C-alpha positions in Angstrom: 0.0 0.0 0.0 2.9 2.4 0.7 4.0 1.8 -2.9 0.8 3.5 -4.1 1.3 6.5 -1.8 4.9 7.0 -3.0 3.7 6.7 -6.6 1.0 9.3 -6.1 3.6 11.6 -4.4 6.0 11.1 -7.3 3.2 12.0 -9.8 2.3 15.1 -7.8 5.9 16.3 -7.6 6.3 15.8 -11.4 3.1 17.8 -12.0 4.3 20.6 -9.7 7.6 20.7 -11.6 5.8 20.7 -14.9 3.8 23.7 -13.8 6.7 25.7 -12.2 9.8 24.6 -14.1 11.9 25.6 -11.2 14.1 22.5 -10.9 13.0 21.9 -7.3 10.1 19.5 -7.2 11.7 17.1 -9.7 14.2 16.1 -7.1 11.5 15.3 -4.6 9.9 13.1 -7.3 13.2 11.3 -7.5 13.2 10.8 -3.7 9.6 9.5 -3.9 10.7 7.0 -6.6 13.6 5.9 -4.4 11.2 5.4 -1.4 8.8 3.5 -3.7 11.6 1.2 -4.7 12.4 0.7 -1.0 8.9 -0.5 -0.4 9.6 -3.3 -3.0 12.3 -4.5 -0.6 9.8 -4.5 2.3 11.4 -1.5 4.1 9.6 0.0 7.0 7.9 3.3 6.7 10.7 5.0 8.7 13.3 3.6 6.3 11.2 4.7 3.3 10.9 8.2 4.7 14.7 8.3 5.4 15.4 7.2 1.8 13.0 9.9 0.5 14.6 12.7 2.5 18.2 11.6 1.8 17.8 11.1 -1.9 15.7 14.3 -2.3 18.3 16.3 -0.4 21.2 14.9 -2.3 19.6 15.5 -5.7 18.5 19.0 -4.7 21.9 20.1 -3.4 24.2 18.3 -5.8 22.3 17.8 -9.1 20.2 21.0 -9.2 23.2 23.4 -9.5 24.7 21.3 -12.3 21.4 21.2 -14.2 20.8 24.9 -13.7 24.2 25.7 -15.2 23.3 23.9 -18.5 19.5 24.7 -18.6 19.6 28.4 -17.6 18.5 30.4 -20.6 20.5 33.4 -21.6 18.6 36.6 -20.9 18.9 39.3 -23.5 17.8 42.8 -22.6 14.9 43.9 -24.8 12.6 46.9 -25.2 13.0 49.3 -22.3 15.6 47.2 -20.5 17.9 47.6 -23.5 17.9 51.4 -23.1 19.7 51.3 -19.7 23.4 52.1 -20.2 22.9 53.6 -23.6 24.5 57.0 -24.4 22.1 59.5 -26.0 21.9 63.2 -26.8 20.0 65.8 -24.8 17.5 67.6 -27.1 15.9 69.8 -24.5 17.6 71.2 -21.3 17.1 68.9 -18.4 15.9 70.8 -15.3 14.3 68.5 -12.7 12.8 71.4 -10.6 10.9 72.8 -13.6 9.9 69.4 -14.9 11.7 69.9 -18.2 14.0 67.8 -20.3 14.1 65.5 -23.2 16.5 63.1 -25.0 16.3 61.4 -28.3 16.6 57.6 -28.2 16.5 55.7 -31.5 14.6 58.6 -33.2 12.1 58.7 -30.4 11.9 61.6 -27.9 11.7 60.7 -24.3 11.0 62.8 -21.3 14.3 63.0 -19.3 15.3 63.8 -15.7 18.7 64.0 -14.2 19.6 61.2 -11.8 21.8 63.6 -9.7 19.4 66.5 -9.9 21.8 68.7 -11.8 20.9 70.7 -14.9 22.1 69.3 -18.2 22.2 71.5 -21.4 21.0 70.5 -24.9 23.7 68.8 -27.0 25.2 67.1 -24.0 25.8 63.3 -24.1 24.2 61.4 -21.2 23.9 57.8 -20.2 20.5 56.3 -19.4 20.6 55.0 -15.8 17.0 53.8 -15.5 13.6 54.0 -17.0 10.5 54.7 -15.0 7.3 54.7 -17.0 7.8 57.1 -19.9 10.7 58.9 -18.3 14.4 58.1 -18.6 16.8 59.1 -15.8 20.2 60.1 -17.1 23.6 61.2 -15.9 26.4 62.9 -17.8 28.2 60.5 -20.0 31.7 61.5 -18.9 30.8 60.6 -15.3 29.2 57.3 -16.4 31.2 54.1 -16.2 31.1 51.6 -19.2 29.3 53.7 -21.7 27.8 51.9 -24.7 
């Protein structure tokens, strides 16, 4: 009868892994499979539970880091995230207190604010530090590290 419970647990862990794809539940499914195999050798429930915990923990802490290294997708900055770090030209003087300022990014004019709060004149090169909504926060390019 324990075999059925471990089989159900294994299926549940596989289903959770399939829904989350986090490489966590799969290792508990492996532990449940090992415990199910232990029932075939007439192991007591405490031995089955120990096998489940030990196999799950070993798989989680040893195999998971190895698999994540090979399965992790490479993340490419797209859309707004791709703007951060880009050096652009100020088209309208940036004055935070007056709520003025604009930069041109890829032929599109964006409202701009200075990250440091200082005024930046038109024609200056600035680096985009972050994007919040429809505003870009910039700092002078010569003060920026690693300009693109």
